[in-house]
C-alpha positions as semicolon CSV with decimal commas, in nm:
position;residue;x (nm);y (nm);z (nm)
1;M;11,228;13,835;16,775
2;S;11,586;13,704;16,731
3;F;11,683;13,471;16,448
4;Q;11,713;13,181;16,696
5;G;11,366;13,259;16,831
6;E;11,217;13,258;16,481
7;V;11,376;12,918;16,408
8;L;11,244;12,774;16,737
9;A;10,892;12,901;16,664
10;A;10,901;12,750;16,314
11;V;11,012;12,412;16,453
12;R;10,732;12,418;16,708
13;S;10,475;12,500;16,440
14;A;10,599;12,216;16,221
15;A;10,580;11,972;16,513
16;V;10,222;12,071;16,587
17;L;10,131;12,021;16,218
18;V;10,292;11,675;16,210
19;L;10,106;11,571;16,526
20;A;9,777;11,697;16,384
21;V;9,826;11,510;16,055
22;T;9,928;11,193;16,242
23;A;9,619;11,212;16,464
24;T;9,396;11,261;16,160
25;L;9,548;10,962;15,983
26;A;9,500;10,750;16,296
27;V;9,131;10,834;16,296
28;I;9,060;10,764;15,929
29;S;9,288;10,465;15,877
30;P;9,078;10,157;15,806
31;A;9,331;9,939;15,986
32;S;9,257;10,118;16,312
33;S;8,911;9,964;16,324
34;H;8,998;9,608;16,216
35;A;8,931;9,330;16,460
36;A;9,195;9,086;16,579
37;V;9,021;8,770;16,450
38;D;9,268;8,546;16,270
39;P;9,167;8,511;15,901
40;T;9,287;8,150;15,911
41;F;9,028;8,083;16,180
42;L;8,755;8,195;15,938
43;D;8,905;7,995;15,650
44;E;8,889;7,681;15,867
45;L;8,537;7,720;16,006
46;P;8,371;7,377;15,995
47;I;8,077;7,309;15,764
48;V;7,748;7,291;15,953
49;D;7,534;7,219;15,646
50;S;7,668;7,170;15,294
51;F;7,321;7,219;15,138
52;S;7,391;6,924;14,911
53;V;7,054;6,749;14,950
54;P;6,755;6,915;14,776
55;E;6,482;7,005;15,025
56;S;6,188;7,245;15,019
57;P;6,128;7,394;15,266
58;L;6,461;7,364;15,450
59;S;6,444;7,150;15,763
60;G;6,758;6,938;15,793
61;D;6,566;6,678;15,997
62;G;6,457;6,953;16,234
63;A;6,800;7,114;16,274
64;W;6,686;7,441;16,115
65;S;6,425;7,658;16,289
66;P;6,229;7,930;16,108
67;M;6,314;8,290;16,179
68;I;6,027;8,475;16,345
69;T;6,082;8,759;16,099
70;A;6,071;8,521;15,800
71;T;5,780;8,358;15,621
72;F;5,972;8,049;15,506
73;T;6,297;7,873;15,593
74;G;6,395;7,877;15,227
75;E;6,497;7,573;15,025
76;V;6,792;7,370;14,909
77;A;6,756;7,347;14,533
78;G;6,883;7,091;14,289
79;T;7,170;7,130;14,044
80;G;7,316;7,387;13,809
81;T;7,278;7,757;13,889
82;S;7,008;7,680;14,145
83;T;7,220;7,464;14,375
84;G;7,260;7,564;14,739
85;W;7,026;7,739;14,981
86;G;6,805;8,032;14,888
87;P;6,457;8,184;14,916
88;L;6,168;7,983;14,778
89;S;5,955;8,296;14,730
90;H;5,988;8,634;14,563
91;Y;6,082;8,969;14,715
92;P;5,980;9,121;14,956
93;T;5,902;8,795;15,136
94;V;6,184;8,709;15,379
95;N;6,320;8,357;15,401
96;G;6,541;8,270;15,696
97;A;6,648;7,988;15,928
98;A;6,851;7,938;16,248
99;W;7,064;7,633;16,325
100;N;6,923;7,493;16,652
101;R;7,160;7,203;16,724
102;G;7,430;7,408;16,897
103;T;7,554;7,757;16,978
104;A;7,870;7,943;16,881
105;P;8,140;7,945;16,987
106;A;8,180;7,577;17,067
107;D;8,489;7,642;17,275
108;D;8,718;7,931;17,355
109;G;8,779;8,216;17,112
110;A;8,552;8,403;16,876
111;A;8,203;8,308;16,762
112;A;8,170;8,318;16,385
113;V;7,943;8,231;16,095
114;A;8,021;8,232;15,722
115;T;7,895;8,127;15,382
116;T;7,959;8,176;15,010
117;L;7,742;8,378;14,772
118;L;7,692;8,140;14,479
119;V;7,425;8,338;14,295
120;P;7,364;8,711;14,361
121;P;7,035;8,898;14,321
122;D;6,929;9,002;13,973
123;A;7,153;9,298;13,884
124;E;6,854;9,502;13,759
125;L;6,669;9,479;14,091
126;Q;6,737;9,686;14,401
127;N;6,676;9,640;14,776
128;R;6,714;9,262;14,756
129;Y;6,930;9,148;15,044
130;F;7,097;8,852;15,212
131;S;7,240;8,825;15,561
132;L;7,407;8,618;15,832
133;W;7,304;8,614;16,200
134;L;7,519;8,556;16,509
135;D;7,471;8,547;16,888
136;M;7,096;8,487;16,882
137;P;6,998;8,388;17,239
138;N;6,709;8,163;17,140
139;S;6,654;7,965;16,820
140;S;6,278;7,968;16,871
141;S;6,271;8,349;16,852
142;A;6,547;8,385;16,593
143;G;6,558;8,708;16,396
144;T;6,463;8,941;16,681
145;T;6,783;8,953;16,891
146;G;7,151;8,921;16,797
147;Y;7,393;9,060;16,538
148;E;7,312;9,068;16,166
149;L;7,551;9,124;15,874
150;R;7,338;9,236;15,579
151;F;7,424;9,303;15,212
152;T;7,152;9,514;15,043
153;Q;7,176;9,545;14,666
154;I;7,187;9,896;14,521
155;E;7,224;10,025;14,167
156;G;7,514;9,855;13,991
157;A;7,604;9,490;13,941
158;D;7,727;9,311;14,255
159;T;7,720;9,638;14,453
160;Y;7,579;9,653;14,804
161;D;7,533;9,870;15,107
162;V;7,665;9,660;15,394
163;T;7,554;9,696;15,755
164;V;7,616;9,528;16,087
165;T;7,304;9,564;16,300
166;R;7,243;9,493;16,665
167;W;6,890;9,362;16,722
168;Q;6,726;9,365;17,064
169;A;6,372;9,232;17,099
170;G;6,291;9,340;16,743
171;A;6,448;9,687;16,768
172;S;6,747;9,748;16,540
173;T;7,055;9,969;16,572
174;T;7,312;9,997;16,294
175;I;7,655;9,975;16,460
176;A;7,877;9,961;16,149
177;E;7,826;10,023;15,777
178;E;8,007;10,032;15,444
179;A;7,850;10,193;15,135
180;E;7,875;10,076;14,774
181;Y;8,078;9,764;14,841
182;V;8,143;9,527;14,549
183;L;8,101;9,156;14,631
184;P;8,143;8,936;14,320
185;P;7,961;8,601;14,289
186;G;8,164;8,320;14,440
187;S;8,286;8,541;14,725
188;S;8,256;8,434;15,088
189;F;8,156;8,657;15,378
190;A;8,161;8,615;15,755
191;L;8,047;8,773;16,080
192;A;8,257;8,728;16,395
193;D;8,232;8,825;16,760
194;D;8,562;8,816;16,949
195;D;8,522;8,936;17,310
196;S;8,392;9,292;17,267
197;T;8,465;9,331;16,893
198;V;8,208;9,249;16,624
199;S;8,359;9,231;16,276
200;A;8,256;9,165;15,914
201;W;8,491;8,989;15,671
202;T;8,493;8,902;15,302
203;D;8,694;8,665;15,087
204;V;8,680;8,774;14,724
205;G;8,952;8,537;14,609
206;G;9,226;8,403;14,831
207;T;9,164;8,458;15,200
208;Y;8,944;8,654;15,436
209;A;9,013;9,023;15,486
210;P;8,842;9,258;15,734
211;L;8,566;9,476;15,594
212;M;8,464;9,663;15,910
213;S;8,450;9,618;16,284
214;V;8,301;9,785;16,588
215;S;8,332;9,758;16,964
216;D;8,014;9,608;17,108
217;S;7,975;9,363;17,398
218;T;7,595;9,333;17,413
219;F;7,608;8,965;17,310
220;D;7,888;8,711;17,321
221;S;7,744;8,376;17,216
222;G;7,431;8,214;17,081
223;Y;7,266;8,059;16,779
224;T;7,361;8,131;16,418
225;G;7,147;8,170;16,109
226;M;7,088;8,322;15,766
227;A;6,821;8,516;15,582
228;A;6,748;8,655;15,236
229;A;6,481;8,844;15,045
230;G;6,495;8,801;14,668
231;F;6,421;8,490;14,463
232;G;6,729;8,345;14,292
233;I;6,983;8,427;14,566
234;R;7,186;8,117;14,651
235;F;7,429;8,039;14,935
236;G;7,695;7,772;14,944
237;A;7,782;7,571;15,255
238;F;7,687;7,724;15,592
239;R;7,988;7,737;15,824
240;S;8,017;7,810;16,195
241;N;8,208;7,695;16,503
242;V;7,890;7,579;16,676
243;S;7,898;7,329;16,960
244;D;7,756;6,981;16,928
245;D;7,658;6,981;17,294
246;P;7,297;7,002;17,408
247;P;7,213;7,330;17,581
248;P;7,265;7,333;17,959
249;D;6,975;7,208;18,164
250;P;6,846;7,397;18,466
251;D;7,047;7,150;18,680
252;P;6,851;7,162;19,006
253;D;7,068;7,088;19,307
254;P;7,028;6,712;19,374
255;D;7,208;6,740;19,706
256;P;7,097;7,059;19,883
257;D;7,370;7,235;20,075
258;P;7,312;7,181;20,450
259;D;7,493;7,505;20,519
260;P;7,377;7,747;20,248
261;D;7,567;8,063;20,171
262;P;7,447;8,386;20,332
263;P;7,253;8,634;20,119
264;A;7,462;8,873;19,914
265;T;7,363;9,156;20,148
266;D;7,537;8,987;20,445
267;P;7,892;9,086;20,540
268;Q;8,143;8,939;20,295
269;P;8,464;8,748;20,380
270;G;8,785;8,939;20,423
271;P;9,081;8,916;20,183
272;D;9,256;8,653;20,395
273;D;8,955;8,423;20,418
274;P;8,960;8,108;20,204
275;A;8,766;8,097;19,879
276;P;8,418;7,941;19,891
277;T;8,402;7,563;19,897
278;Q;8,307;7,414;19,562
279;N;8,062;7,133;19,494
280;P;8,093;7,050;19,124
281;T;7,987;6,761;18,913
282;T;8,277;6,743;18,673
283;T;8,347;6,586;18,337
284;V;8,716;6,562;18,259
285;P;8,807;6,527;17,889
286;T;9,178;6,534;17,806
287;Q;9,343;6,576;17,468
288;V;9,705;6,521;17,375
289;A;9,828;6,639;17,035
290;T;10,108;6,419;16,907
291;G;10,336;6,387;16,613
292;A;10,635;6,159;16,657
293;Q;10,599;6,244;17,024
294;E;10,373;6,452;17,243
295;V;10,384;6,817;17,136
296;A;10,103;6,970;17,343
297;R;9,864;6,868;17,616
298;A;9,549;7,011;17,768
299;A;9,402;6,827;18,066
300;A;9,169;6,868;18,362
301;K;9,366;6,834;18,686
302;R;9,149;7,004;18,948
303;R;8,792;7,106;19,011
304;L;8,645;7,435;18,902
305;R;8,655;7,699;19,174
306;A;8,602;8,072;19,214
307;R;8,824;8,298;19,421
308;R;8,917;8,660;19,472
309;S;9,243;8,795;19,332
310;N;9,367;9,154;19,334
311;G;9,020;9,305;19,358
312;S;8,872;9,082;19,088
313;V;8,694;8,748;19,078
314;V;8,877;8,473;18,890
315;I;8,779;8,121;18,795
316;D;9,038;7,850;18,834
317;T;8,917;7,621;18,556
318;G;9,105;7,323;18,698
319;L;9,270;7,283;18,356
320;T;9,640;7,270;18,279
321;V;9,806;7,322;17,940
322;R;10,154;7,205;17,849
323;C;10,376;7,302;17,555
324;S;10,583;6,983;17,533
325;K;10,770;7,026;17,206
326;S;10,750;7,330;16,982
327;E;10,993;7,545;16,786
328;G;10,864;7,843;16,981
329;P;10,614;7,928;17,253
330;C;10,270;7,772;17,228
331;V;9,961;7,993;17,242
332;A;9,694;7,897;17,494
333;R;9,342;8,038;17,490
334;S;9,087;7,981;17,761
335;R;8,728;8,061;17,829
336;V;8,468;8,041;18,106
337;A;8,093;8,027;18,049
338;F;7,796;8,019;18,287
339;A;7,473;7,829;18,221
340;R;7,189;8,080;18,197
341;G;6,856;7,923;18,114
342;S;6,891;7,726;17,791
343;R;7,230;7,856;17,678
344;W;7,591;7,910;17,779
345;V;7,696;8,271;17,834
346;R;8,064;8,359;17,802
347;V;8,181;8,545;18,112
348;G;8,555;8,554;18,069
349;S;8,841;8,467;17,835
350;A;9,218;8,481;17,840
351;R;9,522;8,427;17,620
352;M;9,875;8,343;17,727
353;S;10,208;8,228;17,587
354;V;10,350;7,898;17,714
355;P;10,725;7,841;17,663
356;P;10,843;7,505;17,523
357;G;10,865;7,248;17,801
358;A;10,648;7,450;18,038
359;S;10,302;7,397;18,187
360;R;10,052;7,659;18,298
361;R;9,738;7,649;18,509
362;V;9,438;7,801;18,335
363;V;9,286;8,083;18,540
364;V;9,040;8,330;18,386
365;R;8,931;8,665;18,527
366;L;8,558;8,718;18,508
367;S;8,418;9,000;18,301
368;K;8,205;9,263;18,474
369;R;7,901;9,077;18,352
370;G;8,027;8,749;18,497
371;A;8,110;8,909;18,831
372;R;7,759;9,055;18,849
373;I;7,605;8,716;18,780
374;L;7,817;8,545;19,045
375;R;7,715;8,803;19,305
376;T;7,346;8,728;19,259
377;V;7,332;8,347;19,260
378;R;7,381;8,086;19,529
379;R;7,523;7,834;19,287
380;I;7,573;7,821;18,914
381;K;7,685;7,569;18,655
382;A;8,013;7,678;18,495
383;R;8,224;7,546;18,210
384;G;8,595;7,602;18,164
385;S;8,773;7,526;17,838
386;A;9,129;7,557;17,712
387;T;9,305;7,522;17,378
388;I;9,680;7,516;17,325
389;K;9,835;7,555;16,980
390;T;10,194;7,491;16,876
391;T;10,388;7,695;16,620
392;D;10,312;7,437;16,349
393;G;9,938;7,458;16,414
394;T;9,894;7,140;16,620
395;V;9,609;7,184;16,869
396;A;9,508;7,015;17,195
397;R;9,189;7,091;17,389
398;A;9,026;7,015;17,722
399;R;8,705;7,117;17,892
400;Q;8,520;7,047;18,213
401;T;8,191;7,148;18,367
402;G;8,112;7,191;18,734
403;R;7,905;7,387;18,982
404;I;8,050;7,674;19,181
405;R;7,910;7,883;19,463
406;G;7,819;8,243;19,415
407;H;7,769;8,549;19,633
408;L;8,133;8,636;19,565
409;R;8,221;9,003;19,517
410;S;8,516;9,138;19,322
411;G;8,584;9,410;19,574
412;D;8,631;9,172;19,864
413;G;8,991;9,086;19,794
């Protein structure tokens, strides 16, 4: 081989080595698995229950339901080192409760739940644990379905094996884990579900940082809760972005359609046919965020409607967002949910940038799950929501609920 050939071969070998090392680093880098939830969003989660009023067992005037997997709902103790919520019985008895007055998320964006560990388990005892629950579909059967973030104490002070578990009808699957993690007393921890990413976060002094995340879209909304096994464990305030709305009712059609839609098996409309006629009952809240003058607006302008677009099904929420005055583009987030039984199920979300002085209509493409649901129903109650945020953090929101016709296929356009 010539000298030039030897040099070329050496360069090629070096390039292959660099690519291999780069690929390896991409696989093992913790940042590659971190979710895109904004830590500020977790810092600002509203307090659902401050646990400031002693109560045993925990009830909150009926707002807390017992976990099926728990013996007690726990208690809110008095003062000193016993303040806050914790088990009222010794290990291995499980204490747990679900908040039944609303589901998370309340609006668009991620669903999340968080609390602060005031008092950890006794350092000399192992297998004691505490956990947060998210996306439970039913508060009356809490603890059998949803996502659970659990800290299980192992040998060593404040040291835990941490897991994120997906529960389905009592069967558990660990979908993410972190061994020998140190969580000092006074630290906060959170569990979030943003679209198809489930993530665990901790705040050990300053702000939330991602601990681990995993791609999983089994659940996307529901009730939140907490559990613990080990007397002496204490939580601070329980935080979550739960709604204050009652769950959707079955909403029987008070005015039956004189010309009902054909069954889904009938021939579907062509791409040039108009979208199905809508028949919603609509509430139209509007919010304008102002300083010295209007800076952002979110308002309901039209009725909810479904239509086909580029091979997909989209929901025109009827909402419009406006970035009136901002130093830079506003960020608008939107979400669509369908009423399924006693809860809202998220079926689509979107994010867009709105330039200063501009307005945008809020249209959301349905997820595969949402498209499947819409194919199988004649009508369904839907809710569209939008939030617009300026560069200085000012927020405006709007939401409306209506009824849309189904039997609409994504492949028809």
